[in-house]
Structure formats: structure tokens, C-alpha cells
C-alpha positions in Angstrom: -81.3 13.8 -31.2 -79.7 16.9 -32.6 -81.0 18.9 -29.7 -79.5 16.5 -27.2 -76.2 16.6 -29.1 -76.1 20.4 -28.9 -77.1 20.4 -25.3 -74.3 18.0 -24.3 -71.7 20.0 -26.3 -72.9 23.3 -24.8 -72.6 21.9 -21.3 -69.1 20.6 -22.1 -68.1 24.0 -23.5 -69.5 25.7 -20.4 -67.5 23.4 -18.1 -64.3 23.8 -20.1 -64.7 27.6 -20.2 -65.3 27.7 -16.5 -62.1 25.7 -15.8 -60.0 27.9 -18.1 -61.6 31.1 -16.7 -60.7 30.1 -13.1 -57.1 29.3 -14.2 -56.5 32.4 -16.3 -58.7 35.1 -14.7 -55.8 37.2 -13.6 -53.9 37.3 -16.9 -53.4 40.7 -18.5 -52.1 42.1 -21.8 -51.4 38.9 -23.6 -52.8 37.5 -26.8 -55.5 35.0 -25.7 -55.0 31.3 -26.5 -57.0 29.9 -29.4 -58.0 26.6 -27.8 -59.4 23.6 -29.8 -63.2 23.6 -30.0 -63.8 26.6 -27.7 -61.4 29.1 -29.3 -60.7 32.3 -27.4 -64.0 32.3 -25.5 -62.4 31.5 -22.1 -60.3 34.7 -22.3 -63.4 36.8 -23.0 -65.4 35.1 -20.2 -62.5 35.5 -17.8 -62.4 39.2 -18.5 -66.1 39.8 -18.8 -66.0 41.7 -15.5 -63.5 44.2 -17.1 -64.5 43.7 -20.8 -64.0 47.3 -21.9 -60.5 47.5 -20.5 -59.8 44.1 -21.9 -60.9 45.1 -25.4 -58.6 48.1 -25.1 -55.7 45.8 -24.3 -56.5 43.6 -27.3 -56.8 46.4 -29.9 -53.5 47.9 -28.6 -51.9 44.5 -29.1 -53.2 44.6 -32.7 -52.3 48.2 -33.4 -55.9 49.2 -33.4 -57.5 46.0 -34.8 -57.7 42.5 -33.3 -59.1 39.3 -34.8 -61.0 37.2 -32.2 -61.5 33.5 -32.9 -64.6 31.9 -31.5 -65.5 28.3 -30.8 -66.1 25.7 -33.5 -68.8 27.2 -35.7 -70.2 23.9 -36.7 -71.1 23.2 -33.1 -71.8 26.6 -31.6 -72.4 28.8 -34.6 -70.1 31.6 -35.8 -68.5 33.7 -33.1 -65.5 34.9 -35.0 -65.2 38.7 -34.4 -63.1 41.6 -35.5 -62.4 44.4 -32.9 -61.3 47.6 -34.4 -60.9 51.2 -33.2 -58.8 52.4 -36.1 -60.3 55.7 -37.2 -59.8 54.8 -40.9 -61.7 51.6 -40.3 -64.4 53.4 -38.3 -64.8 56.0 -41.1 -65.0 53.2 -43.7 -67.6 51.2 -41.8 -69.8 53.9 -40.4 -69.5 56.6 -43.2 -67.9 55.8 -46.5 -69.3 52.2 -47.0 -72.3 52.5 -44.7 -74.7 50.6 -46.9 -72.5 47.4 -46.6 -72.5 47.5 -42.8 -75.9 47.1 -41.2 -76.4 45.9 -37.6 -76.9 42.5 -39.1 -79.2 39.5 -38.2 -77.1 38.5 -35.2 -77.7 41.8 -33.6 -81.4 41.7 -34.4 -81.7 38.3 -32.6 -79.9 39.4 -29.4 -81.1 43.0 -29.1 -84.2 43.6 -31.2 -85.8 40.4 -30.1 -85.6 41.5 -26.5 -86.3 45.3 -26.6 -88.3 45.6 -29.8 -87.9 47.3 -33.2 -86.9 50.8 -32.1 -84.5 53.0 -33.8 -81.5 51.6 -31.9 -82.0 48.0 -33.0 -83.4 48.2 -36.5 -81.9 48.3 -40.0 -82.9 49.2 -43.6 -86.5 50.4 -44.2 -87.6 50.1 -40.7 -84.7 52.2 -39.4 -85.3 54.8 -42.1 -88.9 55.0 -41.0 -87.9 55.7 -37.5 -85.3 58.3 -38.7 -88.0 60.0 -40.8 -90.5 60.2 -38.0 -88.1 61.1 -35.2 -85.8 63.7 -36.8 -88.5 66.3 -37.4 -89.4 66.0 -33.8 -85.9 66.5 -32.5 -85.4 69.5 -34.8 -88.7 71.2 -33.9 -88.2 74.5 -32.0 -91.0 73.5 -29.7 -89.2 70.3 -28.8 -86.2 72.2 -27.5 -88.3 74.7 -25.7 -90.2 71.9 -23.9 -86.9 70.2 -23.1 -85.5 73.3 -21.5 -88.6 73.8 -19.5 -88.7 70.1 -18.4 -85.1 70.1 -17.4 -85.4 73.4 -15.5 -88.5 72.1 -13.6 -86.8 68.8 -12.7 -83.7 70.6 -11.4 -85.7 73.1 -9.3 -88.3 70.7 -8.0 -86.5 67.4 -8.0 -82.7 67.6 -8.1 -82.1 70.6 -5.8 -84.5 69.5 -3.0 -83.0 66.0 -2.9 -79.4 67.2 -3.0 -80.2 69.9 -0.4 -81.5 67.2 1.9 -78.3 65.1 1.6 -76.1 68.2 2.0 -77.9 69.3 5.1 -77.9 65.8 6.7 -74.2 65.4 5.9 -74.7 61.9 4.6 -73.3 60.4 1.4 -75.4 60.0 -1.7 -75.1 57.9 -4.9 -75.0 60.5 -7.7 -75.4 57.8 -10.3 -78.8 56.8 -9.0 -79.8 60.5 -8.6 -78.9 61.2 -12.2 -80.6 58.1 -13.6 -83.8 59.1 -11.8 -83.5 62.7 -12.9 -82.9 61.9 -16.6 -85.7 59.2 -16.6 -88.2 61.7 -15.2 -87.1 64.3 -17.9 -87.4 61.7 -20.7 -90.9 60.7 -19.6 -92.0 64.3 -19.4 -90.5 65.0 -22.8 -91.9 62.0 -24.7 -95.0 61.0 -22.6 -96.1 64.2 -20.9 -96.0 62.2 -17.7 -93.8 62.8 -14.7 -93.2 59.5 -12.8 -91.8 61.5 -9.9 -88.9 59.1 -9.4 -86.6 61.9 -8.2 -88.2 63.3 -5.1 -87.7 63.1 -1.3 -90.9 61.0 -1.1 -89.8 58.5 -3.8 -89.1 54.9 -2.6 -86.1 54.9 -5.0 -85.3 53.3 -8.3 -88.3 53.0 -10.6 -89.1 49.4 -11.7 -88.8 50.4 -15.3 -85.2 51.7 -14.8 -84.2 48.5 -13.0 -85.8 46.5 -15.8 -83.8 48.3 -18.4 -80.5 47.6 -16.6 -81.4 43.9 -16.3 -82.2 43.8 -20.0 -79.0 45.5 -21.2 -76.9 43.2 -18.9 -78.5 40.1 -20.4 -78.0 41.4 -23.9 -74.4 42.1 -23.1 -73.8 38.5 -22.2 -75.7 37.3 -25.3 -72.8 38.9 -27.2 -70.0 37.1 -25.5 -71.8 33.7 -25.1 -72.3 31.3 -28.1 -75.8 31.8 -29.4 -76.8 28.3 -28.8 -75.8 28.6 -25.1 -78.0 31.6 -24.4 -80.8 30.1 -26.5 -80.7 27.0 -24.3 -80.9 29.2 -21.2 -84.0 30.9 -22.7 -85.5 27.5 -23.8 -85.4 26.1 -20.3 -88.0 28.5 -18.9 -85.4 31.2 -18.5 -82.2 30.6 -16.6 -80.0 33.2 -15.0 -79.9 36.4 -17.0 -82.4 35.1 -19.6 -85.0 34.8 -16.8 -84.3 38.3 -15.7 -84.5 39.5 -19.3 -88.0 38.0 -19.7 -89.1 39.6 -16.5 -87.6 42.9 -17.5 -89.6 42.9 -20.8 -92.8 42.3 -18.9 -92.0 45.2 -16.5 -91.3 47.5 -19.5 -94.6 46.6 -21.1 -96.5 47.1 -17.9 -95.2 50.7 -17.7 -95.4 51.7 -21.3 -98.6 50.2 -22.6 -101.0 51.8 -20.1 -99.5 55.2 -20.9 -99.9 54.6 -24.6 -103.5 53.5 -24.2 -104.4 56.5 -22.0 -102.6 59.0 -24.2 -104.1 57.5 -27.3 -107.6 58.1 -25.9 -107.0 61.8 -25.2 -104.8 62.4 -28.3 -107.6 64.1 -30.4 -108.6 66.3 -27.5 -105.0 67.1 -26.8 -104.4 68.1 -30.4 -107.4 70.4 -30.3 -106.3 72.0 -27.0 -102.8 72.6 -28.2 -104.0 74.7 -31.1 -104.3 77.5 -28.6 -101.1 76.7 -26.8 -97.6 77.9 -27.5 -96.0 74.5 -26.8 -97.7 71.5 -28.3 -97.5 68.1 -26.6 -94.4 66.1 -27.7 -96.4 62.9 -27.3 -98.9 64.2 -29.8 -96.2 65.3 -32.2 -94.4 62.0 -32.1 -97.6 59.9 -32.4 -98.8 62.0 -35.3 -95.6 61.5 -37.2 -95.6 57.7 -36.6 -99.3 57.3 -37.4 -98.8 59.1 -40.7 -96.4 56.4 -41.8 -97.4 53.3 -39.8 -101.0 53.5 -38.8 -102.0 52.7 -35.2 -99.7 49.8 -34.3 -99.3 49.7 -30.5 -96.3 47.5 -30.8 -94.6 50.0 -33.1 -95.4 52.8 -30.7 -94.1 50.8 -27.8 -90.8 50.0 -29.5 -90.4 53.6 -30.7 -90.9 55.2 -27.3 -88.8 52.6 -25.5 -85.9 53.4 -27.7 -86.4 57.1 -27.1 -86.6 56.7 -23.3 -83.4 54.5 -23.2 -81.5 56.9 -25.5 -82.7 60.0 -23.6 -82.5 58.7 -20.0 -79.9 56.0 -19.5 -77.3 57.5 -21.8 -77.7 60.9 -20.1 -77.5 59.4 -16.6 -74.3 57.7 -17.6 -72.8 60.8 -19.1 -73.6 63.0 -16.1 -72.2 60.4 -13.7 -68.8 60.1 -15.4 -68.7 63.9 -15.8 -69.1 64.5 -12.1 -66.6 61.8 -11.2 -64.0 63.5 -13.5 -64.8 66.9 -12.0 -64.4 65.5 -8.5 -61.0 64.1 -9.5 -59.9 67.3 -11.3 -60.6 70.3 -9.1 -58.7 72.7 -11.5 -61.2 71.9 -14.3 -64.2 72.5 -11.9 -62.6 75.8 -10.8 -62.3 76.9 -14.5 -65.9 76.1 -15.2 -67.0 78.1 -12.1 -64.8 81.0 -13.1 -66.3 80.9 -16.6 -69.8 81.1 -15.1 -68.9 83.9 -12.8 -67.3 85.9 -15.6 -70.5 85.8 -17.5 -72.5 87.0 -14.5 -74.8 84.0 -14.7 -75.0 83.4 -10.9 -78.2 85.1 -9.7 -77.8 87.8 -7.0 -81.0 86.9 -5.1 -79.4 83.7 -3.7 -82.4 81.7 -4.7 -82.4 78.5 -6.8 -79.9 78.9 -9.6 -81.1 77.1 -12.8 -79.4 78.2 -15.9 -81.2 78.5 -19.3 -80.0 76.7 -22.4 -79.1 80.1 -24.0 -76.9 81.0 -21.0 -75.2 77.6 -21.1 -74.4 78.0 -24.8 -71.9 80.7 -23.8 -69.9 78.3 -21.6 -67.2 77.2 -24.0 -65.0 75.5 -21.4 -68.0 73.6 -19.9 -68.8 72.3 -23.4 -65.2 71.3 -24.0 -65.2 69.5 -20.6 -68.3 67.5 -21.5 -66.7 66.5 -24.9 -63.6 65.4 -23.1 -65.6 63.4 -20.6 -67.4 61.6 -23.4 -64.1 60.9 -25.2 -63.0 58.9 -22.2 -66.4 57.5 -21.1 -68.9 57.3 -24.0 -72.3 56.2 -22.8 -72.6 53.5 -25.5 -69.0 52.1 -25.4 -69.5 49.5 -28.1 -71.1 49.4 -31.6 -71.8 46.4 -33.7 -71.7 45.9 -37.5 -71.9 42.9 -39.9 -70.8 43.3 -43.6 -73.4 42.3 -46.2 -70.6 41.6 -48.8 -66.9 40.7 -48.5 -64.8 43.9 -48.0 -61.3 45.0 -47.3 -60.9 47.5 -44.5 -58.3 50.3 -44.8 -56.2 48.4 -42.2 -55.9 45.5 -44.7 -58.2 43.1 -42.9 -60.7 41.1 -45.0 -64.2 40.9 -43.6 -66.9 38.6 -44.9 -70.7 38.3 -44.2 -69.7 35.8 -41.5 -67.6 38.4 -39.6 -69.1 40.1 -36.6 -67.4 43.5 -36.1 -67.2 45.2 -32.7 -66.2 48.9 -32.6 -65.0 49.6 -29.0 -65.6 53.4 -28.7 -64.4 53.3 -25.1 -61.0 52.0 -26.3 -60.7 54.8 -28.9 -60.2 57.5 -26.2 -57.3 55.5 -24.8 -55.3 55.1 -27.9 -52.0 57.1 -28.1 -52.1 56.9 -31.9 -55.4 58.8 -31.9 -55.2 61.3 -29.1 -51.5 61.4 -28.2 -49.5 60.3 -25.2 -51.6 62.3 -22.8 -54.8 60.4 -24.0 -55.6 59.2 -20.5 -55.6 62.7 -19.0 -58.8 64.7 -18.6 -57.9 67.9 -20.6 -60.8 70.0 -21.8 -58.2 72.3 -23.4 -57.7 69.8 -26.3 -61.2 70.8 -27.5 -60.7 74.6 -27.4 -59.3 76.8 -30.2 -56.2 78.8 -29.5 -58.2 82.0 -29.1 -60.5 80.3 -26.6 -63.6 81.3 -28.4 -64.8 78.1 -30.1 -64.8 74.4 -29.9 -62.3 72.5 -32.1 -63.9 70.1 -34.6 -63.0 66.5 -34.3 -64.5 64.2 -36.9 -67.1 61.7 -35.6 -65.0 58.7 -36.7 -62.4 59.9 -34.3 -64.8 61.0 -31.6 -67.8 58.6 -32.0 -69.5 59.3 -28.7 -72.6 60.1 -30.7 -71.9 57.5 -33.4 -70.9 58.5 -36.9 -72.2 58.6 -40.4 -75.9 58.3 -41.3 -76.7 56.7 -37.9 -75.2 59.7 -35.9 -77.3 60.3 -32.8 -80.2 62.7 -33.6 -80.4 63.6 -29.9 -76.9 65.2 -29.7 -78.2 68.7 -29.1 -80.7 67.4 -26.5 -77.8 65.8 -24.7 -75.7 69.0 -24.6 -78.6 71.1 -23.5 -79.6 68.8 -20.6 -76.1 68.1 -19.5 -74.9 71.7 -19.4 -78.0 72.9 -17.6 -77.6 70.2 -14.9 -73.9 70.7 -14.5 -73.8 74.5 -14.5 -76.7 74.7 -12.0 -75.4 71.9 -9.7 -71.8 72.9 -9.4 -72.7 76.5 -8.6 -74.8 75.3 -5.7 -72.8 72.2 -4.4 -69.3 71.0 -3.8 -68.9 67.3 -4.4 -66.3 65.2 -2.5 -65.7 61.6 -3.4 -66.2 59.1 -0.6 -63.5 56.9 -2.1 -61.2 59.4 -3.9 -58.4 57.0 -4.6 -60.4 54.2 -6.2 -61.2 53.7 -9.9 -64.9 52.7 -10.4 -65.6 49.2 -11.5 -67.7 49.0 -14.7 -71.0 47.1 -14.8 -71.2 44.3 -17.4 -73.5 46.2 -19.7 -73.8 47.9 -23.1 -74.2 51.1 -21.1 -71.1 52.5 -19.4 -72.2 52.4 -15.8 -70.3 52.3 -12.5 -70.9 49.0 -10.8 -71.2 50.4 -7.3 -72.4 53.8 -8.1 -70.8 57.2 -7.5 -70.8 57.9 -3.8 -70.2 61.5 -2.8 -70.7 64.0 0.1 -72.2 67.3 -0.7 -71.7 70.8 0.8 -73.3 74.0 -0.1 -71.2 76.7 -1.8 -70.3 79.5 0.6 -71.4 82.3 -1.7 -75.0 81.1 -1.7 
């Protein structure tokens, strides 16, 4: 009887929300109405297609912090939320009072239950275990050497041949798809010692694993903006809409990862023995050894661990590269300055062969580094973070939060706040990151620039991201000019926890004349 009661109310809520969404879909920059029973949910659903911009409008209305009222908690569960991009609040939540702000059980239900117990979706002891086993890997000199080798090989044997083909044919190409395939291949090489060969002229296109991850993060995104009982009902009825796609995505992920784990597990002892005489040991062996030392031989744990590493290393990098090249195509002066910096350091090879820059060479490119930081300020790969307080607390802004409060930290909005970055915050200006003498990068605290998160949960792959991005960008822009197919349009964002372009990044490529 209780189930039927919830079902009827959920359907009623869905109908009411649909009606209000149709009526109010075009509304902009106004405080959403707190309706009886359904709260502010219609406003969120009506702006789901532009959720990141809408969150920016809301936090601006609240001077950095906005209190969202959800539907009746006795019927649909608690959906009251606090949106804040106030740097003082961010610092308090992610750094100063970190212990009081875990991901929370709500996040575990909607994220961890779908994609496992990797470092992204866990808390407390399990998260600490992941941190302990993964940090030594990321800091190992051999890890960075392998990364540089893998990125260079993928640029030379994957990225360049594909882009050369499109340039010679004079046809448009979707750079977002190209970068997603490239970073996926690099991540698989880095963590599995396996090259899926997704980025090649013979490849049929998007890998099923990549497509599955996008379906999964899209469904997880909607789990955040729908009442929990609504998406659970969708899941209960054999999977409806996005819940069905999520179930199928999890199966696809397992079909890709488990065979690799089983195969690599069989040859692990032999691989370890072989690597004693090699300069660069297998990353898969290194990671597995760390994990087994703490956890034993749990295949589920290995699966969740590597899934989180692949998502963090592939999808986030694909997103970062896509937005970076879009900004460069819109700001030719910035691109010219990067090229000038490269030429001044004599990094372009004279033999006119494939130009693939090394990590050490890219480290000298201060302006390129600044441009990447500026790109991430405007378009962070993970645009939203979630937290739930364990105990009642008062934020620096004066807002009281309780264990029932779900907190969203819209990092995408932070780069668009005048109070944080000045009146020119919407402009793409790498110069804001460079010291007056032009020799170093200015430091901005992570709670002001949280593209790599902040506090104890700061991204341990930060250096990996800078190495891969700068190698790809420096090598690519020295070889190709990119022209936007639709230069006057602003890309629509996909409904996702990753900051993706809904329709990709369509460009036409031409070879640089000096090559």
C-alpha cells in the first residue's frame, strides 16, 4: 500500500513538474518559485538543459550562495540543497573543516552504486585506502616517464595521422571525439598496458566503453536533480529511460574491464619478473601490487579502482583539451603568443618531421601553462562537487547547514563571479596567471581555483594532466591551424557531471605553412 501511495504521488509530481517546466522553460535570472509539495524542482527541471549556467545565475542572485527548496521531504525524501561558490565557504568545506564534509550517503547511492567504490565516489577508510595505494603510483618517476612515452606515441601514431587525413581531405572533424579517443587510449596504456587503438584511421569510431561512461554520468546527473524515489521507481520497473541506459552502461564497462583484469592477473608474476631487467616497470603491475598489499585479490575492488582511474585520466582530459582548443580558436592572439613562445625556445624541429614535444620542453612554456589554467578556470572538467555535513555547522557566509543539507559546489560558476576574478572574469586572459616579470605562474589558492578540487581530496593526477595537455597542445598547434565551423555560436553543454559540448567541437584543419 505504501509503495502504491509513493507511486501515485511520484507520477503526480512528474506531471505537475512537466506542466510547470513547459510554462516556465524560457524564464531567466529570477528567483525560482517555491511551489507547494514540489518546491523549486520545476525550475531545476526546466533549466536542466542549461544547468551550469542556471546555477551561475542562482548563486549570483544570492551573492555567492543560494538556498534551494526541494519537494515535500515526507513524500519524496529530502532534496533541500545549498549552492555555494563563495571562496570562504569552499575553503571551509574542502579544507578547514574537511572531516565534517564527506561525500555523504546520498552521493554514495547515486554515484557509487552505479560506478563502484573507486576513489571518486568513496569516503572515510575506503577513500583513504585508495589514496594510499594510488598516490605512490602517481609520484613514481617511472610513472611519469611512462606517461610521457605513451602520450608521445599516441600523438605520433594516432593523433597526427588522423588529423593529417582530415586536413588533406579538407573535411571537418569533431575534435571532442578525437580528444576523447586519444585520452582514452593513453589512459588504457598507462593503467592497463593495453592500447585499444580507438584513435586510428581504421577505427570504427567511439569505443563502447567511452559511450557507456557518457551514458552513466548522464544518468547520474539526473539522479541529482530528480527526487530519489522517482529515479528509484524508474530503476525498479526494469529500468526506464536513463536508468535502463545506466544498467546497460555498467554491463558494458564490466565486459571491457574484467577480461583485462583476468588476463593481466594471470601474467602478473611473469611480468614482475621480466620487469626486474627493464628500466620502466609495468604500471598495471605497480598499481596491482599496491592494492593487493592492502586489500588482497578482490576483483571488484580492482575493477572499481581502475574504472575511477580511467574516468579521471581520460574523460576529464578529453574535456579539458576540447575547451582549450575552442578557446584558442576563438582567441587567435593567445594562440599566436603560444606559437611565438615555442619558436623563441627553438622547440620546432628543423627536419620538418613529426613534431612531438617532450614534457621537459613543455615545462619551459610558461604562457602555455597559464593559458591552460585560464581554460580550466572557465571550463573545469568536473564542474560540480557534492558534500554533506556530518554535524550542524555555520558557514563563513552565515548559512546554517545540517546533516540533512545537500551542498553543491558549482566550480563552473566560480570562474564567472566578478567578486572572485574581477569584472573581466568572462574574458580568456592567460596574463592573469603570469607574474609581472613573465617568468613564473602566479599562485591562486585551490579554494579560489578548484579545477583540481581543494584540500585533502585535491586531484592526485594534476601533474599528469599538465604533462599530457601541454604535450598535445604544443605538438598539435605547431602542426595545424584550427578553424571553427560555427565560429559565432556558443557550444551547448551536455547534461552531465563532465563539462562536455553537446554537439562536439567541429573544426577544419590546415597544415602550418612552415612545415
